N, C-alpha and C positions, 0 to 999 in steps of 0.2 A: 653413444653420442645422440642418436635419434630419440632415445627414451628421455634423455636430459632435456632436449629441445621440446618434446611433448609436455614435460612437466613445467618448463618455463612458460610455454604458451598457455597451459591451463592455469597457471598461477596469475599470469597477466590478465586473462579473461576474468578470473575471480576478483582480482583487484578492481578492474573496470566495473564489474557488476556491483561490487560493494560501494564504490564511489557513486554510482548511479542511485543506489538505494539510499545512501546517506544524503545525497542532494535532495531526494524526493521527500525526506522527512525533515529537511532543514528549516522549512517555514512552519511557523506555529499554526497557521490555518490548516495546513496539510496534516500535521500531527493531530489537531483537533478533529478533523474529518475522520481519521482512522479511529480515534477514541470513540467518537459518536457512533460510528458504524459497528463498533464492537458490541454495543447494546442497542440495537435499532428500536426495539419495543419501548425501551425507556426514553430514548432520545428523540424518537419520531413517532409518538403514539397515535397521532391523528392523521397519519398518511391515508388518503382516501383510496389508494390502490391496493391496500393490504401490504404485507411484508414479504410475500413469497418471492417476488422478483428482485427484491433489494429495495433501496431507498431512491426515490425519484430525485433527479438533480434539482428540481424546483424546491423540494423540501430542504435539501442540503444548502442551497443558496439562501433560503429564508433563515436557516439556523446560523449561517456564517455572517449574515448581515453585510455581505459584499456584493458587488455587481455580478450579474450572471456570467459575464465574460471572464472575470477574475476567477470565479469558482470553477468555471469550465477549464481554465488553464491548470488550476490546482488538481482537479480530478484527472485531467489528461496526464499530468506528470506522475501521479500516483499509479495510474493504469499502465503507463509506459514502463514504470519500474516493476510492474507485476504485483503491486500491493493491493490493487483493486481489480475486480472483475466487473464488466459492464454488459448489460443486456439492453438492447434497443427494442422497444415495442411501439411501432408507429413513430410518432415524433417524440416519444418519451424515452429517456435514458435512465436506467436503474443501476445502482452501484451496490456492491457487496465487498467486504474484505476478502482477500485471498489468504486464508489462514495458513495454508501450506507454504506460500511464499514468505509470509511474515515469520513463521517459525524458522525457515531456512535463513532469512536475514538475521534473526537473532543468533542463530548458530554461527553464521559467518562472522558476525561482529564479535561474538564471544571468542572465537578462535583467533581473530585478528588482534584482539586486545590481550590475548593470553590468559583468559579466564579458565581456571582449572575445570575439567569435565564435571567434577563433583559439585561445583557451584552453579552449573548451568541448570536452568529450569527445564523440566521435561515437557 
């Protein structure tokens, strides 16, 4: 009985996590940010701070052509979902993709949709 309750609780937690992740990528701007950060050297070649820390929020804002507050909300939602990592240096915030979380999300979504293991990307 307890083991079944544990499985049910774990399943509920996975469902909630999956819903959070799906909501995080629901907006086209958030999906674009994730795509741009996949290849930061290509998409942000002129960042004056280098690429080691990630991409500065101001560069992402410039690329999105949205207000700073809107981009900040998008980045916060991606970070809260675990899809981005953030490092703050002084007043600057730098963002990188969290590849481990993105792979886990892909796996969770594939499992939820019933995609056979042999069709999943490694």
